[in-house]
C-alpha positions in Angstrom: 42.9 -32.1 -162.6 40.5 -34.3 -164.7 40.1 -34.4 -168.5 37.4 -32.1 -169.7 36.6 -34.5 -172.5 37.1 -38.3 -172.7 38.2 -39.8 -176.0 38.5 -43.4 -177.2 42.1 -44.5 -176.5 42.1 -46.9 -179.5 43.3 -44.5 -182.2 45.9 -46.1 -184.5 49.5 -45.1 -183.9 51.5 -43.1 -186.5 53.6 -45.5 -188.5 57.1 -45.5 -187.3 60.4 -45.2 -189.1 62.9 -42.6 -190.3 61.2 -40.2 -192.8 62.3 -40.5 -196.4 61.1 -38.3 -199.3 58.3 -39.6 -201.4 57.4 -43.2 -200.5 57.3 -42.9 -196.7 55.7 -39.5 -196.5 52.3 -40.8 -195.5 54.0 -43.3 -193.1 55.6 -40.4 -191.2 52.4 -38.3 -191.5 49.2 -39.9 -190.6 47.4 -42.5 -188.4 46.1 -45.4 -190.3 42.8 -44.4 -191.9 40.7 -47.1 -190.2 41.9 -46.0 -186.8 39.9 -42.9 -186.8 37.5 -43.3 -189.8 35.5 -46.3 -188.8 37.0 -49.7 -188.3 34.4 -52.0 -186.7 34.4 -52.4 -182.9 31.9 -53.6 -180.3 31.1 -50.1 -179.2 30.1 -49.1 -182.8 27.3 -51.7 -183.0 24.5 -49.4 -181.9 25.8 -46.4 -184.0 24.1 -45.3 -187.2 27.3 -44.1 -188.8 31.0 -43.5 -188.2 32.7 -40.7 -190.2 36.3 -39.6 -190.2 37.0 -35.8 -190.6 40.5 -34.5 -191.3 41.2 -30.9 -190.5 44.3 -29.4 -192.1 45.9 -26.2 -190.9 48.5 -23.7 -192.1 49.6 -20.8 -189.8 52.0 -18.0 -189.6 53.0 -18.2 -193.3 54.1 -14.6 -193.2 53.9 -14.3 -197.0 56.4 -17.2 -197.4 54.5 -18.5 -200.5 57.6 -19.4 -202.4 60.2 -22.0 -201.1 62.8 -19.2 -201.5 65.0 -17.2 -199.1 65.0 -13.6 -200.4 67.9 -12.7 -198.0 70.3 -15.4 -199.4 68.8 -15.3 -202.9 68.4 -19.1 -202.9 65.8 -21.8 -203.0 64.9 -22.9 -199.5 63.3 -26.3 -199.1 62.6 -25.7 -195.4 59.9 -23.0 -195.9 57.0 -22.0 -198.2 53.4 -22.7 -198.9 54.6 -24.1 -202.3 56.1 -27.0 -200.3 53.3 -27.3 -197.8 50.9 -27.6 -200.7 52.3 -31.0 -201.5 51.5 -32.2 -197.9 48.0 -30.8 -198.3 47.5 -32.8 -201.5 48.8 -36.0 -199.9 46.8 -35.6 -196.7 43.6 -35.0 -198.7 44.2 -38.0 -200.8 44.5 -40.2 -197.7 41.2 -39.1 -196.2 37.6 -39.4 -197.4 36.6 -36.1 -195.8 38.8 -33.1 -195.1 38.7 -29.3 -194.7 41.6 -26.8 -194.8 42.0 -23.7 -192.7 44.6 -20.9 -192.2 45.3 -19.4 -188.9 46.6 -16.0 -189.9 49.7 -13.8 -189.9 49.7 -14.2 -193.7 50.2 -10.8 -195.2 53.5 -9.6 -193.5 56.8 -11.1 -192.6 58.8 -11.7 -195.8 60.1 -9.3 -198.5 57.2 -10.4 -200.7 54.8 -9.0 -198.1 56.7 -5.8 -197.9 56.9 -5.5 -201.7 53.1 -5.9 -202.0 52.5 -3.3 -199.2 54.8 -0.9 -201.0 53.3 -1.3 -204.4 49.8 -1.6 -203.1 46.8 -3.4 -204.6 44.8 -2.0 -207.5 41.0 -2.7 -207.8 40.5 -6.3 -208.7 44.1 -7.2 -208.1 44.7 -10.4 -206.0 47.4 -10.6 -203.4 49.9 -13.4 -204.2 49.0 -15.1 -200.9 45.5 -15.5 -202.1 46.5 -16.5 -205.6 48.2 -19.5 -204.0 45.5 -20.2 -201.4 42.6 -20.0 -203.8 44.3 -22.7 -205.8 44.4 -24.9 -202.7 40.7 -24.5 -201.9 40.8 -23.2 -198.4 37.6 -23.5 -196.5 38.2 -20.7 -193.9 40.8 -18.2 -192.9 41.4 -16.5 -189.5 42.8 -13.0 -188.9 46.3 -12.8 -187.3 47.8 -9.9 -185.5 50.2 -9.1 -188.3 47.3 -8.7 -190.7 46.9 -5.2 -189.3 50.6 -4.1 -189.8 49.9 -2.3 -193.1 46.7 -0.7 -192.1 43.0 -1.4 -192.5 42.8 -0.2 -196.1 45.5 -2.6 -197.3 43.9 -5.4 -195.3 40.5 -4.8 -196.8 41.9 -4.8 -200.4 43.8 -7.9 -199.6 40.9 -9.9 -198.1 38.8 -9.1 -201.2 40.9 -11.5 -203.2 40.2 -14.5 -200.9 37.8 -17.0 -202.4 36.9 -18.4 -199.0 35.4 -17.2 -195.7 37.3 -15.1 -193.2 36.4 -15.1 -189.5 37.2 -13.3 -186.3 35.0 -13.1 -183.3 36.7 -10.6 -181.0 37.4 -7.5 -183.1 34.7 -4.9 -183.3 34.2 -1.6 -185.1 34.9 1.4 -182.8 34.6 4.2 -185.3 31.6 6.5 -184.7 31.5 7.1 -188.5 31.4 3.3 -189.1 33.8 0.9 -190.7 34.2 -0.9 -194.0 31.3 -2.6 -195.7 28.8 -0.4 -193.9 29.7 -2.0 -190.6 28.5 0.2 -187.8 30.2 1.1 -184.5 29.8 -1.8 -182.0 29.4 -4.4 -184.7 31.9 -7.1 -185.5 34.6 -6.0 -188.0 34.7 -9.5 -189.4 32.2 -12.3 -189.6 32.6 -13.8 -186.1 32.0 -17.4 -187.1 30.6 -19.5 -189.9 28.7 -22.8 -189.9 29.3 -24.6 -193.2 27.4 -27.7 -194.4 29.6 -30.4 -195.8 28.7 -33.7 -197.4 30.8 -36.4 -195.8 31.1 -40.1 -196.5 31.0 -42.7 -193.7 33.0 -45.9 -193.4 30.3 -47.8 -195.4 30.3 -45.3 -198.3 27.1 -43.6 -197.3 26.8 -39.8 -197.6 25.7 -37.5 -194.7 25.4 -33.8 -194.1 27.7 -32.4 -191.5 27.5 -28.9 -190.1 31.0 -27.6 -189.3 31.4 -24.5 -187.3 34.5 -22.3 -187.4 35.3 -19.5 -185.0 38.5 -17.3 -185.0 40.3 -15.1 -182.5 43.2 -12.6 -182.4 45.3 -11.4 -179.4 43.8 -8.3 -177.7 47.3 -6.9 -177.8 46.8 -5.7 -181.4 45.6 -2.5 -179.8 49.1 -2.0 -178.5 51.1 -3.5 -181.3 49.3 -1.6 -184.1 48.1 1.4 -182.1 48.7 3.8 -184.9 46.6 1.8 -187.3 43.8 0.8 -184.9 43.2 3.5 -182.3 39.7 4.9 -182.6 38.9 2.4 -185.3 38.5 -1.0 -183.6 38.2 -2.5 -180.1 39.1 -6.0 -179.1 37.5 -8.3 -176.5 39.3 -11.2 -174.7 39.6 -14.5 -176.5 38.1 -16.9 -173.9 35.2 -14.6 -173.0 34.3 -14.3 -176.6 34.5 -18.1 -177.1 32.2 -18.6 -174.1 29.7 -16.1 -175.6 29.6 -17.6 -179.1 30.4 -21.3 -179.0 27.1 -22.2 -177.2 25.3 -20.0 -179.8 26.9 -21.9 -182.6 25.7 -25.2 -181.0 22.2 -23.7 -180.8 22.4 -22.8 -184.5 23.0 -26.5 -185.3 26.8 -26.9 -185.5 27.7 -30.6 -185.3 31.4 -29.9 -184.9 33.1 -26.7 -183.7 36.6 -25.9 -184.8 38.4 -23.0 -182.9 41.1 -21.2 -184.8 42.8 -18.9 -182.3 45.8 -16.9 -183.6 47.2 -17.4 -180.1 49.9 -19.5 -178.5 49.5 -22.2 -175.9 49.4 -20.0 -172.9 49.3 -20.8 -169.2 48.0 -24.1 -167.8 48.4 -22.7 -164.2 46.2 -19.6 -164.8 44.2 -20.2 -168.0 41.5 -17.6 -167.0 43.4 -14.4 -167.8 40.7 -12.4 -169.7 43.3 -10.4 -171.6 45.7 -13.3 -172.4 47.7 -13.1 -175.6 48.2 -16.8 -175.6 45.0 -18.6 -174.7 44.8 -21.8 -176.7 45.1 -24.0 -173.6 42.3 -22.0 -171.9 40.1 -22.6 -174.9 40.1 -26.3 -174.3 38.0 -25.6 -171.2 35.3 -24.0 -173.3 32.5 -26.6 -173.6 31.5 -27.3 -177.2 34.9 -26.8 -178.9 35.9 -30.1 -180.6 39.4 -29.1 -182.0 41.8 -26.2 -181.6 43.9 -25.2 -184.6 46.3 -22.6 -183.1 49.5 -20.7 -183.9 51.1 -17.3 -183.3 54.1 -18.4 -181.3 55.8 -20.2 -184.2 56.2 -23.4 -182.3 55.0 -27.0 -182.8 52.4 -28.9 -180.9 52.2 -31.8 -180.3 55.8 -32.2 -179.3 57.7 -34.0 -176.6 58.7 -30.7 -175.0 55.1 -30.4 -173.8 55.0 -33.9 -172.2 55.0 -32.5 -168.7 52.2 -30.0 -169.3 49.2 -30.9 -167.1 46.5 -33.0 -168.7 48.4 -33.2 -172.0 48.8 -36.2 -174.3 51.6 -35.5 -176.7 51.3 -38.9 -178.4 47.7 -38.2 -179.5 48.0 -34.4 -179.5 45.4 -33.7 -176.9 45.0 -30.8 -174.4 42.5 -31.6 -171.7 41.2 -34.3 -174.1 40.7 -31.9 -176.9 42.8 -32.4 -180.1 45.0 -29.4 -180.8 47.7 -28.6 -183.3 50.2 -25.8 -183.9 52.2 -26.3 -187.1 55.2 -24.0 -186.7 55.7 -21.1 -189.1 56.5 -20.1 -192.7 54.9 -23.3 -194.0 57.5 -25.6 -192.4 54.7 -27.9 -191.1 51.1 -28.8 -191.9 48.8 -29.2 -189.0 46.5 -32.3 -189.1 43.7 -33.2 -186.7 41.8 -36.4 -187.4 38.4 -36.7 -185.7 36.3 -39.8 -185.6 32.6 -38.9 -185.5 29.8 -41.2 -184.5 26.1 -40.5 -185.3 23.9 -41.8 -182.6 20.5 -40.8 -181.3 20.2 -38.1 -183.8 23.5 -36.2 -183.2 27.1 -36.4 -184.1 29.8 -36.7 -181.4 33.6 -37.0 -181.3 34.6 -40.5 -180.1 38.2 -40.4 -181.0 40.8 -37.9 -182.1 44.5 -37.4 -182.9 46.6 -34.5 -184.0 50.1 -34.0 -185.4 52.3 -31.5 -187.1 53.8 -32.8 -190.3 57.2 -31.3 -191.5 58.1 -30.5 -195.1 61.8 -31.0 -194.2 63.8 -33.6 -192.3 66.2 -31.3 -190.4 68.2 -34.1 -188.8 69.2 -35.5 -192.2 68.9 -32.2 -194.0 66.5 -33.8 -196.5 63.5 -32.3 -198.2 60.4 -34.5 -197.7 58.3 -33.0 -200.5 58.7 -31.2 -203.7 57.2 -27.8 -204.4 53.8 -27.5 -206.1 54.6 -26.0 -209.6 51.1 -24.5 -209.8 51.9 -22.3 -206.8 55.2 -21.2 -208.3 53.3 -20.3 -211.5 50.6 -18.4 -209.7 53.0 -16.0 -208.0 55.7 -15.8 -210.6 55.1 -12.1 -211.3 55.2 -11.1 -207.7 58.2 -13.3 -207.1 60.2 -11.4 -209.8 58.9 -8.1 -208.5 60.2 -9.0 -205.0 63.6 -10.0 -206.3 63.9 -6.6 -208.0 62.6 -4.8 -204.8 65.1 -6.4 -202.5 68.0 -5.8 -204.9 67.8 -2.0 -204.6 71.2 -0.7 -203.4 71.3 1.4 -200.2 75.0 1.5 -199.2 78.2 -0.3 -198.3 79.2 -2.0 -195.1 82.8 -2.1 -193.7 82.3 -5.4 -191.9 80.2 -8.6 -191.8 76.9 -8.5 -189.9 76.1 -11.9 -188.6 73.9 -12.7 -185.6 75.6 -16.0 -184.6 76.7 -14.5 -181.3 74.0 -12.0 -180.6 72.7 -13.9 -177.5 76.0 -14.2 -175.8 77.7 -10.9 -176.6 77.1 -7.5 -178.2 77.0 -7.9 -181.9 76.9 -5.9 -185.2 73.4 -6.8 -186.2 71.9 -5.2 -183.1 74.5 -2.4 -183.0 73.7 -1.0 -186.5 70.0 -0.9 -185.7 70.7 1.0 -182.5 73.0 3.4 -184.2 70.3 4.1 -186.8 67.6 4.6 -184.3 69.7 7.0 -182.2 70.6 9.0 -185.3 67.0 9.3 -186.5 65.6 10.2 -183.1 68.3 12.8 -182.4 67.5 14.5 -185.7 63.8 14.6 -184.9 63.8 15.3 -181.1 61.8 18.4 -180.2 63.6 21.2 -178.2 62.0 20.4 -174.9 63.6 16.9 -175.0 66.9 17.7 -176.7 68.9 18.0 -173.5 68.2 14.4 -172.4 70.6 11.6 -173.3 69.3 9.4 -176.2 69.6 5.7 -175.9 68.3 2.8 -178.1 66.5 -0.4 -177.3 67.0 -3.1 -179.9 66.6 -6.8 -179.9 67.7 -9.6 -182.2 64.8 -10.8 -184.4 66.8 -13.6 -186.1 68.8 -15.4 -183.5 68.1 -19.1 -184.1 64.3 -18.8 -184.2 62.7 -20.5 -181.2 65.0 -23.5 -181.1 61.9 -25.5 -181.8 62.4 -26.9 -185.3 65.4 -28.0 -187.4 64.8 -25.1 -189.8 65.2 -22.6 -186.9 69.0 -23.4 -186.9 69.2 -21.5 -190.2 67.4 -18.4 -188.9 70.4 -16.0 -188.4 71.2 -12.7 -190.0 73.9 -13.1 -192.5 74.8 -9.9 -194.2 78.2 -9.8 -195.8 80.4 -6.8 -195.8 80.4 -4.8 -199.0 77.5 -3.5 -201.1 74.2 -3.5 -199.3 70.7 -3.7 -200.7 67.2 -3.3 -199.3 67.0 -7.1 -198.7 69.9 -6.6 -196.2 68.0 -4.0 -194.3 65.0 -6.3 -194.2 67.2 -9.1 -193.0 68.6 -6.9 -190.2 65.2 -5.6 -189.2 62.5 -8.1 -190.0 59.3 -6.3 -189.1 57.6 -3.1 -190.4 57.6 -1.5 -186.9 57.5 2.2 -186.5 59.9 4.4 -184.5 58.5 5.4 -181.1 60.3 7.2 -178.4 59.8 6.8 -174.6 61.2 8.8 -171.6 62.3 6.8 -168.7 64.5 7.0 -165.5 67.6 5.1 -164.9 65.8 3.1 -162.3 63.2 2.0 -164.8 65.9 1.2 -167.4 67.5 -1.1 -164.9 64.3 -3.1 -164.5 63.9 -3.0 -168.3 67.2 -4.8 -168.5 66.3 -7.1 -165.7 63.4 -8.3 -167.7 65.6 -8.7 -170.8 68.1 -10.7 -168.8 65.4 -13.5 -168.4 66.9 -14.6 -171.7 69.4 -16.6 -169.7 69.0 -19.6 -167.5 70.3 -19.7 -163.9 73.9 -20.9 -163.8 75.0 -22.8 -160.7 78.6 -21.8 -160.0 79.2 -24.9 -158.0 78.3 -27.4 -160.6 80.6 -29.0 -163.2 77.8 -30.6 -165.1 76.8 -29.1 -168.5 74.6 -26.1 -168.1 72.7 -24.4 -171.0 72.8 -20.6 -171.0 70.0 -19.6 -173.3 66.4 -19.7 -172.0 64.8 -20.7 -175.3 61.5 -21.9 -173.8 60.9 -19.1 -171.4 62.0 -16.0 -173.3 61.7 -15.2 -177.0 64.7 -13.5 -178.4 62.7 -10.5 -179.6 62.3 -9.7 -175.9 66.1 -9.6 -175.3 66.5 -5.9 -175.5 70.0 -4.4 -175.5 70.0 -0.8 -174.2 72.7 0.9 -176.2 74.3 4.0 -174.6 74.5 2.3 -171.2 77.2 0.0 -169.9 76.3 -3.1 -167.8 77.0 -6.7 -166.9 74.6 -9.6 -166.5 75.1 -11.9 -163.5 73.6 -15.3 -164.5 74.4 -16.8 -161.2 71.4 -14.8 -159.8 67.9 -15.8 -160.6 65.8 -13.8 -163.0 63.9 -10.9 -161.4 61.1 -11.1 -164.1 59.6 -13.6 -166.5 59.3 -13.0 -170.2 56.3 -10.7 -169.7 58.2 -8.7 -167.0 56.0 -10.1 -164.2 58.0 -10.4 -160.9 59.6 -13.8 -160.2 62.3 -12.9 -157.7 61.8 -9.3 -156.6 65.1 -9.2 -154.7 67.2 -10.5 -157.6 69.7 -8.2 -159.3 71.2 -9.7 -162.5 72.1 -6.3 -163.9 75.4 -5.2 -162.4 77.8 -2.3 -162.9 75.1 -0.3 -164.7 76.4 3.2 -165.7 76.1 6.0 -168.2 78.9 8.2 -169.4 77.9 11.6 -170.9 79.7 13.6 -173.6 81.9 15.3 -171.1 83.1 12.0 -169.6 81.1 12.2 -166.4 80.0 8.8 -165.2 76.5 8.2 -163.6 75.8 5.1 -161.6 73.9 4.1 -158.5 71.4 6.6 -157.2 72.5 9.3 -159.6 71.8 7.1 -162.5 68.5 5.8 -161.1 67.2 9.4 -160.8 68.5 10.5 -164.2 66.0 10.8 -167.2 66.7 9.3 -170.6 65.1 9.2 -174.0 64.9 5.7 -175.5 64.4 5.0 -179.2 62.4 1.9 -179.7 59.5 0.5 -181.8 55.8 0.7 -181.5 55.5 -2.8 -180.2 57.8 -2.2 -177.3 57.0 1.4 -176.5 53.2 0.9 -176.3 53.5 -2.6 -174.9 53.7 -1.5 -171.3 55.3 -4.7 -170.1 58.9 -3.5 -169.8 59.6 -0.9 -167.1 59.7 2.6 -168.7 57.3 1.6 -171.5 53.6 2.2 -172.0 51.5 5.0 -173.4 52.3 7.3 -170.4 56.0 7.1 -171.2 55.7 7.8 -175.0 57.0 11.2 -175.9 57.4 11.0 -179.7 55.9 8.9 -182.5 57.7 9.1 -185.8 56.2 8.2 -189.2 59.3 6.2 -190.2 59.5 2.5 -189.9 62.6 1.3 -188.0 63.7 -0.4 -191.3 63.4 2.8 -193.2 65.5 4.6 -190.6 68.1 1.8 -190.9 68.2 2.0 -194.7 68.5 5.8 -194.5 71.3 5.6 -191.9 73.2 3.1 -194.1 72.9 5.4 -197.1 73.9 8.5 -195.2 77.0 6.8 -193.7 78.0 5.4 -197.0 77.8 8.8 -198.7 76.8 8.2 -202.3 78.3 10.6 -204.8 75.7 11.2 -207.6 78.3 12.7 -209.9 80.7 9.7 -209.8 78.0 7.1 -209.1 80.2 5.7 -206.3 79.9 5.4 -202.6 82.7 7.4 -200.9 82.5 5.9 -197.4 81.2 2.8 -195.6 78.9 2.3 -192.7 80.7 0.7 -189.7 78.5 -1.8 -187.8 81.2 -2.9 -185.3 79.7 -3.6 -181.9 80.8 -1.3 -179.0 80.5 -4.2 -176.5 78.5 -2.1 -174.0 77.3 -5.2 -172.2 78.9 -8.5 -171.0 78.3 -11.2 -168.5 79.7 -10.7 -165.1 82.6 -13.1 -164.7 81.9 -16.0 -162.3 84.3 -16.7 -159.5 84.4 -20.4 -158.7 86.7 -23.3 -157.9 84.7 -25.7 -160.0 85.4 -26.2 -163.7 82.2 -24.8 -165.3 80.7 -26.2 -168.4 78.3 -23.5 -169.7 77.0 -24.0 -173.1 75.0 -22.1 -175.8 73.6 -23.0 -179.2 74.1 -21.3 -182.6 74.3 -22.1 -186.2 76.4 -25.1 -187.3 78.2 -23.8 -190.4 81.7 -23.0 -191.6 80.7 -19.3 -191.8 79.5 -19.3 -188.2 82.6 -21.1 -187.0 84.9 -18.6 -188.7 82.9 -15.6 -187.4 83.0 -17.0 -183.8 86.7 -17.6 -184.0 87.4 -14.1 -185.2 85.0 -12.2 -183.0 84.5 -14.1 -179.7 85.1 -11.8 -176.7 85.2 -14.8 -174.3 86.7 -18.2 -175.0 84.2 -20.4 -177.0 84.8 -24.0 -178.0 82.4 -26.1 -180.1 81.6 -29.3 -178.2 78.6 -30.9 -179.9 75.8 -30.7 -182.4 72.3 -31.0 -181.0 69.3 -32.9 -182.4 67.9 -29.9 -184.2 71.2 -29.2 -186.0 72.6 -26.4 -183.9 76.2 -26.2 -183.0 76.8 -26.3 -179.2 79.6 -24.2 -177.8 81.1 -24.1 -174.4 81.7 -20.5 -173.2 84.1 -19.5 -170.5 82.3 -17.2 -168.1 85.1 -17.3 -165.5 87.4 -14.8 -167.1 
């Protein structure tokens, strides 16, 4: 496979050395200015001008404006736009010409986002995310999938506070009565692209006018994920098809440089042509005319060494098929930087060199903040910060045991158990008579289980709810997203395949190898797709290959990781094998999973009940009901018991070889004590990895 675009290989290298706060920040950040902005060379002799353009990107902020963890109640130097702002200031100061874009997933994802959605926005009121971003002078923002979580009305009110352009090219109005701002059915819901004229300075100090085009995209799957908010109101086209339609149009309208801002992950290099792909950023690099791709959505980092083997990828310069591309993590933990060197020759601008990189706000290896927070950002959102603190402090009950997710990927655990218990309780109470005779199960997955094992700050992403009094922030920690309760009906045979897809969370273990083998499939399976089906009993045989990939597409059709699958009814009767396969079940889940259609037993044709409650509201209500608050005494008279029922386990491996199977979790005294007290199999810490995770050996033989 050949490069779609050729770039000058002479870009200056990033200055090397261990990052230190303050003095060496730019050294760890940026290529030497002359490397991309116009040092003299033989090939420049016939050019009229050479200009450097720096493109800065934030993505997936999820309303983490403050460098503060609302779940722990402490300052957190690993997250927050207040910290990223300092990188923005430094990167701008080091470049003659720069622009700043945001990729989306801005309005939801932290307690501040929930607080603002609950309180609502009054006319003229500015959302705290935009209070901060307006101070930083963003040029363009893109719409992410989570922007739709609170409905179109809240989105419209929020966007009205942004002092910069918003773009999205693949979402259209579908309402026959029309949409906001007098947009008619069939028209774009947002401005599809903008071409903005910018005065830039060349290497000799001369000014030029540069027309920069920006185009944005969102995954078509929003129609599944936010079905209740979007059905009949909007429709969505594929990302790549939309790009092919409009990029050439942008060129025809005079865009000198085109920046694609897809809220979309990297995607497939083997099959980049899927028209409905959720993750299509790699595919966009094949679209002629795109000069840079500023992407996000999957909370990962590019460029990074883990992508070194991706076809036609240069992780040193951050190029995909010769196109500079960057994905700067999530929650403000990195700033994306793309440096373009533009030459003006024969009446047009062209990219002659490029480099991209993601710049961290925190040195995880040394546990060292690399930047201070921007005090102006703190001041701008001080009122909303205090409101959020009060919001998350509202009491909801009392827990009888700690709820930590340190072991959630290797055994049944309390953080998933309590969600399942709450979902089952709410669905049983709401189930119509025609479904009330069917067994009720729950599908729940860990949302905070070490992040994506992609950055050092991911090692802190675990649920840590202590026993004792519980507040709303604990419910938000246990259930991160504002999903709604949706119920599906499925057979036992479908549920087996549902679990087979979930079991892709684990790597294949060779029972005849004594070499270290890592259990958790971080790269190939997000933890939010590791569903536990509570109400069934089963084992996972990791010596068999996975039957499905992360999207439940067949990998090994004959594989059977799910073993000893059974259901025991209220009379004690046990169903397994063919009897279980034929039996029908009700499964409490969320709107993302139920309407997603990827897992067997899900999809619109399986949905039998949609509840107005969010899963988090159901959880908070369950905790309150179990805790039994006495309004007369002002005391709780009971406690909710989140103890895991251990309905699943790994199938023990029979082997004559001393196995060394390992998994990663948080490296802390709290995690170590919890593991020691709660391990169902023997677990021994053997190392700490480069990202700061503790590495444990787990005995799968007995």
